[in-house]
C-alpha positions in Angstrom: -43.5 15.3 -3.6 -42.9 18.5 -5.6 -40.2 19.5 -3.1 -38.6 16.0 -3.2 -38.6 16.2 -7.0 -36.8 19.5 -7.0 -34.2 18.2 -4.6 -33.6 15.1 -6.8 -33.3 17.3 -9.9 -30.8 19.7 -8.1 -28.6 16.8 -6.9 -28.8 15.0 -10.3 -28.0 18.1 -12.3 -25.2 19.2 -10.0 -23.6 15.8 -10.3 -23.8 15.3 -14.0 -22.6 18.8 -14.8 -19.5 18.2 -12.8 -16.5 18.2 -15.1 -14.9 15.2 -13.4 -18.2 13.2 -13.8 -18.3 13.9 -17.5 -14.6 13.1 -18.1 -14.6 9.9 -16.0 -17.9 8.7 -17.6 -16.3 8.5 -21.1 -12.7 8.1 -20.0 -13.1 5.2 -17.5 -13.9 2.5 -20.0 -10.9 3.6 -22.1 -8.7 3.7 -19.0 -9.8 0.2 -18.1 -9.2 -1.2 -21.6 -5.8 0.5 -21.7 -4.8 -0.9 -18.3 -5.8 -4.4 -19.3 -4.0 -4.0 -22.6 -0.9 -2.8 -20.8 -1.0 -5.7 -18.3 -1.3 -8.2 -21.2 1.5 -6.4 -23.1 3.9 -6.4 -20.1 3.1 -10.1 -19.4 3.9 -11.0 -23.0 7.0 -8.8 -22.9 8.2 -10.5 -19.8 7.6 -13.9 -21.4 9.7 -12.9 -24.4 12.8 -12.4 -22.2 14.9 -15.5 -22.6 16.3 -17.1 -19.4 19.5 -19.2 -19.8 19.8 -21.9 -17.2 23.0 -24.1 -16.9 22.9 -27.5 -15.2 25.5 -29.7 -13.7 24.4 -33.3 -13.6 26.8 -35.4 -11.5 24.3 -38.2 -11.2 24.5 -39.1 -14.9 20.7 -39.8 -15.0 19.7 -36.9 -17.1 20.0 -36.3 -20.9 19.6 -33.2 -23.1 16.1 -34.3 -24.0 15.1 -34.0 -20.3 15.7 -30.3 -20.4 14.2 -29.1 -23.7 14.5 -25.5 -24.7 11.3 -23.3 -24.8 10.6 -19.8 -26.1 11.5 -18.3 -22.7 14.0 -20.8 -21.2 17.2 -22.2 -22.7 19.2 -25.0 -21.0 23.0 -25.5 -21.3 25.0 -28.5 -20.0 28.0 -27.5 -17.9 28.5 -30.8 -16.2 32.1 -31.1 -17.5 33.1 -27.8 -15.9 32.1 -28.8 -12.4 29.8 -27.1 -9.9 32.2 -24.6 -8.3 33.6 -23.3 -11.6 30.1 -23.2 -13.0 28.8 -21.2 -10.1 31.6 -18.7 -10.5 31.1 -18.3 -14.2 27.4 -17.9 -13.9 27.8 -15.3 -11.1 30.0 -13.2 -13.4 27.9 -13.7 -16.5 24.4 -13.0 -17.6 23.0 -16.5 -16.9 19.7 -16.8 -14.9 20.9 -19.6 -12.6 22.6 -23.0 -12.0 20.8 -26.3 -11.5 23.0 -28.7 -9.6 22.1 -32.5 -9.6 24.6 -34.3 -7.3 25.5 -38.0 -7.2 23.6 -39.9 -4.5 23.2 -43.5 -3.6 19.4 -43.7 -4.0 16.8 -41.9 -6.0 14.9 -40.9 -2.8 17.9 -39.1 -1.4 18.7 -37.5 -4.8 15.1 -36.2 -5.0 15.7 -34.0 -1.9 19.3 -33.0 -2.6 19.0 -31.0 -5.9 20.0 -27.4 -5.6 19.4 -24.2 -7.6 21.6 -21.1 -7.5 20.8 -17.7 -8.8 21.7 -14.0 -8.2 18.1 -13.0 -7.4 15.0 -14.7 -6.1 14.0 -17.2 -8.9 10.7 -17.3 -10.6 8.5 -19.8 -8.7 6.8 -21.0 -11.9 10.2 -21.8 -13.3 11.2 -23.7 -10.2 7.9 -25.7 -10.3 8.6 -26.5 -14.0 12.1 -27.8 -13.1 10.7 -29.8 -10.2 8.1 -31.3 -12.5 10.8 -32.3 -15.1 13.0 -33.9 -12.4 10.2 -35.7 -10.7 9.1 -37.2 -14.0 12.6 -38.4 -14.8 13.2 -39.9 -11.4 9.8 -41.6 -11.3 10.4 -43.2 -14.7 13.8 -44.3 -13.5 12.3 -45.9 -10.4 9.6 -47.6 -12.5 12.3 -49.0 -14.8 14.2 -50.4 -11.8 11.0 -52.2 -10.8 10.9 -53.8 -14.2 7.8 -51.8 -15.4 7.5 -51.0 -19.1 7.2 -47.2 -19.4 5.6 -47.6 -22.9 2.7 -49.5 -21.3 2.2 -46.9 -18.6 2.2 -44.2 -21.3 -0.3 -46.1 -23.4 -2.5 -46.6 -20.3 -3.0 -42.8 -19.7 -6.4 -41.4 -20.5 -7.8 -37.9 -20.6 -11.2 -37.5 -19.1 -13.6 -34.7 -20.2 -16.8 -34.5 -18.2 -19.7 -33.0 -20.2 -21.9 -30.7 -18.1 -25.7 -30.6 -18.6 -28.7 -29.3 -16.6 -31.8 -31.3 -16.1 -33.5 -29.7 -19.1 -30.7 -31.2 -21.3 -28.9 -27.9 -22.0 -25.2 -28.4 -22.4 -22.8 -26.1 -20.6 -19.0 -25.7 -20.9 -16.0 -24.9 -18.8 -15.5 -21.7 -20.8 -19.0 -20.5 -20.0 -18.5 -21.2 -16.3 -15.3 -19.1 -16.3 -17.1 -16.3 -18.0 -19.8 -16.5 -15.3 -17.2 -16.3 -12.6 -15.5 -13.3 -14.3 -18.9 -11.5 -14.9 -20.0 -12.1 -11.3 -16.6 -10.9 -9.9 -16.6 -7.7 -12.1 -20.3 -6.9 -11.2 -19.6 -7.4 -7.5 -16.4 -5.4 -7.5 -18.0 -2.5 -9.5 -20.9 -2.4 -7.1 -18.6 -2.2 -4.1 -16.6 0.6 -5.8 -19.6 2.6 -6.7 -21.2 2.3 -3.3 -18.0 3.6 -1.8 -17.4 6.4 -4.3 -21.0 7.7 -4.6 -21.8 7.0 -0.9 -18.9 9.1 0.3 -19.8 11.7 -2.3 -23.3 12.1 -0.7 -21.6 12.3 2.7 -19.3 15.1 1.6 -22.2 17.0 0.1 -24.0 16.9 3.4 -20.9 18.0 5.3 -20.3 20.8 2.8 -23.9 22.1 3.2 -23.7 21.8 7.0 -20.4 23.6 7.4 -21.5 26.5 5.0 -24.7 26.8 7.0 -26.8 26.5 3.8 -28.6 23.6 5.4 -30.2 26.0 7.9 -31.9 27.8 5.0 -32.9 24.6 3.2 -34.5 22.9 6.2 -36.7 26.0 6.7 -38.5 25.1 3.4 -38.3 21.3 3.3 -38.4 18.5 5.8 -35.0 16.9 6.6 -36.3 13.4 5.6 -37.2 14.8 2.1 -33.8 16.5 1.8 -32.0 13.3 2.7 -34.0 11.1 0.4 -33.6 13.5 -2.4 -29.9 13.5 -2.1 -29.8 9.7 -2.1 -32.1 9.3 -5.2 -30.4 12.1 -7.1 -26.9 10.6 -6.7 -28.3 7.2 -7.4 -29.8 8.5 -10.7 -26.5 10.0 -11.7 -24.7 6.7 -11.0 -27.3 4.9 -13.0 -26.9 7.2 -15.9 -23.1 6.6 -15.8 -23.8 2.8 -15.9 -26.2 3.2 -18.8 -23.5 5.1 -20.8 -20.9 2.5 -19.9 -23.4 -0.2 -21.1 -23.9 1.5 -24.4 -20.1 1.8 -24.8 -19.7 -1.8 -24.0 -22.4 -2.8 -26.5 -20.7 -0.8 -29.2 -17.3 -2.4 -28.4 -18.9 -5.9 -28.3 -20.6 -5.2 -31.7 -17.3 -4.0 -33.2 -15.5 -7.1 -31.8 -18.2 -9.5 -33.1 -18.1 -7.9 -36.6 -14.3 -8.0 -36.7 -14.3 -11.7 -35.8 -17.3 -12.7 -37.8 -19.8 -13.5 -35.0 -23.5 -13.3 -35.8 -25.0 -11.8 -32.6 -28.6 -12.8 -33.6 -27.7 -16.5 -33.9 -25.5 -16.7 -30.9 -28.1 -15.8 -28.3 -29.6 -19.3 -28.1 -26.5 -21.4 -28.9 -24.0 -23.0 -26.6 -20.5 -24.3 -27.2 -20.3 -28.0 -27.8 -17.6 -30.3 -26.6 -16.2 -30.6 -30.1 -15.9 -26.8 -30.3 -14.0 -26.8 -26.9 -11.6 -29.5 -28.2 -11.1 -27.5 -31.4 -10.3 -24.3 -29.6 -7.1 -25.7 -28.2 -5.6 -25.6 -31.7 -7.5 -22.5 -32.9 -6.1 -19.2 -33.8 -6.5 -16.1 -31.7 -9.4 -14.9 -33.9 -11.3 -18.2 -33.5 -10.7 -18.1 -29.7 -12.1 -14.6 -29.5 -15.1 -15.7 -31.6 -15.8 -18.5 -29.1 -15.6 -16.2 -26.1 -18.0 -13.7 -27.7 -20.3 -16.5 -28.5 -20.3 -17.7 -24.9 -20.9 -14.1 -23.6 -23.9 -13.7 -25.9 -25.2 -17.1 -24.7 -25.7 -15.7 -21.2 -29.1 -14.3 -20.1 -27.8 -10.7 -20.6 -31.2 -9.0 -20.2 -31.8 -10.8 -16.8 -28.3 -10.0 -15.6 -28.7 -6.3 -16.6 -32.1 -5.9 -14.9 -30.9 -7.5 -11.7 -27.7 -5.5 -11.8 -29.7 -2.3 -11.9 -31.9 -3.4 -9.1 -29.1 -4.5 -6.7 -27.1 -1.4 -7.7 -29.9 0.9 -6.7 -30.9 -1.1 -3.6 -27.3 -1.5 -2.3 -26.4 2.1 -3.1 -29.5 3.6 -1.5 -29.2 1.4 1.6 -25.6 2.4 2.2 -26.1 6.0 1.1 -28.6 6.4 3.9 -25.9 5.4 6.4 -23.4 7.7 4.7 -25.8 10.6 4.8 -26.5 10.0 8.5 -22.7 10.0 9.2 -22.3 13.2 7.2 -25.0 14.9 9.2 -23.4 13.8 12.5 -20.0 15.4 12.0 -18.6 18.9 11.2 -15.7 17.8 9.0 -14.6 14.8 7.0 -11.8 13.8 9.5 -14.5 13.1 12.2 -16.2 10.5 9.9 -13.5 7.9 10.4 -14.9 6.6 13.7 -18.2 5.8 12.0 -16.9 4.5 8.6 -15.6 1.1 9.8 -19.0 -0.4 10.8 -20.4 0.7 7.4 -17.5 -0.6 5.3 -17.2 -4.0 7.1 -20.3 -5.6 5.5 -19.1 -4.5 2.0 -15.6 -6.0 2.6 -17.2 -9.1 4.0 -19.5 -9.4 1.0 -16.6 -9.2 -1.4 -14.6 -11.8 0.6 -17.6 -14.2 0.7 -18.1 -13.7 -3.0 -14.6 -14.5 -4.0 -14.0 -17.2 -1.4 -17.3 -19.2 -1.6 -19.5 -18.1 -4.4 -16.8 -18.7 -7.1 -16.3 -22.3 -5.8 -19.9 -23.2 -4.7 -22.5 -20.6 -5.8 -25.4 -22.7 -4.5 -23.8 -23.6 -1.1 -25.3 -22.7 2.2 -22.9 -19.9 2.9 -23.5 -18.3 -0.5 -27.3 -18.6 -0.1 -27.3 -17.1 3.4 -25.2 -14.1 2.5 -27.3 -13.5 -0.6 -30.3 -13.0 1.7 -28.6 -10.7 4.2 -29.5 -7.1 2.9 -26.1 -5.6 3.7 -24.2 -8.3 1.7 -26.9 -9.4 -0.8 -26.2 -6.7 -3.4 -22.7 -8.0 -4.0 -23.1 -11.8 -3.2 -26.4 -12.2 -5.1 -24.9 -10.4 -8.1 -22.1 -12.9 -8.2 -24.5 -15.8 -7.9 -26.9 -14.7 -10.6 -24.8 -15.7 -13.6 -24.8 -19.3 -12.3 -28.6 -19.4 -12.2 -30.7 -18.5 -9.1 -34.4 -19.4 -8.7 -37.0 -16.7 -8.7 -38.0 -17.7 -5.2 -34.5 -16.9 -3.9 -34.4 -13.7 -5.8 -37.8 -12.6 -4.5 -36.7 -13.3 -0.9 -33.4 -11.4 -1.3 -35.1 -8.5 -3.1 -37.9 -8.2 -0.5 -35.5 -8.2 2.4 -33.3 -5.6 0.7 -36.3 -3.3 0.0 -37.6 -3.7 3.6 -34.2 -3.0 5.1 -33.7 0.0 2.9 -37.0 1.6 4.1 -36.2 0.8 7.7 -32.6 2.2 7.4 -33.8 5.4 5.7 -36.3 5.9 8.5 -33.6 5.3 11.1 -31.0 7.4 9.4 -33.5 10.3 9.0 -33.8 10.4 12.8 -30.1 11.0 13.1 -30.0 13.3 10.0 -32.8 15.7 11.3 -30.9 16.3 14.5 -27.3 16.1 13.3 -27.6 18.7 10.5 -28.2 21.4 13.1 -25.5 20.3 15.6 -22.2 22.2 15.5 -19.0 22.4 17.5 -19.3 19.0 19.3 -17.8 15.8 18.1 -20.6 13.3 17.9 -20.2 9.9 19.6 -22.1 6.6 19.3 -23.9 7.6 22.6 -25.0 10.8 20.9 -26.4 9.0 17.9 -28.4 6.7 20.2 -29.8 9.7 22.0 -30.8 11.3 18.6 -32.6 8.1 17.6 -34.7 8.3 20.8 -35.8 11.9 20.1 
């Protein structure tokens, strides 16, 4: 155990003293916030650009009120100019495009005969908006032809708002569900990225020691299993430290945001957003909306989410790191690792796909439950399910299977590691790995 402790300390200190580790630990949150800010800024900048659309209405059905100007789109009536002259003028000018509504004998034929001309490929959201305006006008015209009073139809419209509760009577909200989806997606994605980054880092460390022949000296003093386990735990500890620092930075940022927008964190832990608050947010200012978002985040079981994130991060990382370590021991250079990487990466990719495709839509469905039990996918899938509420029985099954599989895979990978670290000059194959397992 003393040797294992020394190996863990060596790997941990070598990792945290690395300049890139120190820089990225403090710089990564800033880069992420800067990137999100840049995306939001560019989206708003793009929305501020005004598009001018001219329309030629030969049908005579549409009025100026049917094409109301918005902040980003302006409409101009060129019906008197004619379609050919309008197309020529728009092509030579700075207009965005031409909407042509021809004269047809029936509304059904007209609905499929409307054309849009532009220099470049048009914005699909804009096309959808135009289709919606035209469909509404043609539908109202058809209802009028049937002798139906449009005022009565408008008065008959109702907005339905389903209030969500659990069986204990606690009220939920659509905003909180979206926050759960976002939290689960971010947690799953971060775990996948860290497994890939730190797992390959462990693999490179093994390859470097093997190619420099340092490994021959090290294994004369320590068992290969201890060396492999020490590398895994040391790198996992460094990654965990990085997460703790990010958590502190996030807490500081959240505290600053809550103080700026006047949110009392001590009172928000046990409160939920009511339906009246959700209705009021539609007309609220940006500050009020941010206050509501912070309130919903603080309403989540943050401690439970944090503890489970740490467990699944360690479990998932150590499980996959044992495989990465075995691969690193089996090859002489990083180029030769490609043939062994795909089987390791596939479960990670599958877990992310299942998480975004099924957990987001049905977190308690059979597919989500099954993949949250499978040890190679459970670290990501279960993390994405946890914000929606998972029973302790399911968590116990998932965690037990993950621990048991980790122990088994470490034992299996160690059999490859102890032989592979002393093999040189021959490109290992799957057949060789099977032979090493039988030694």
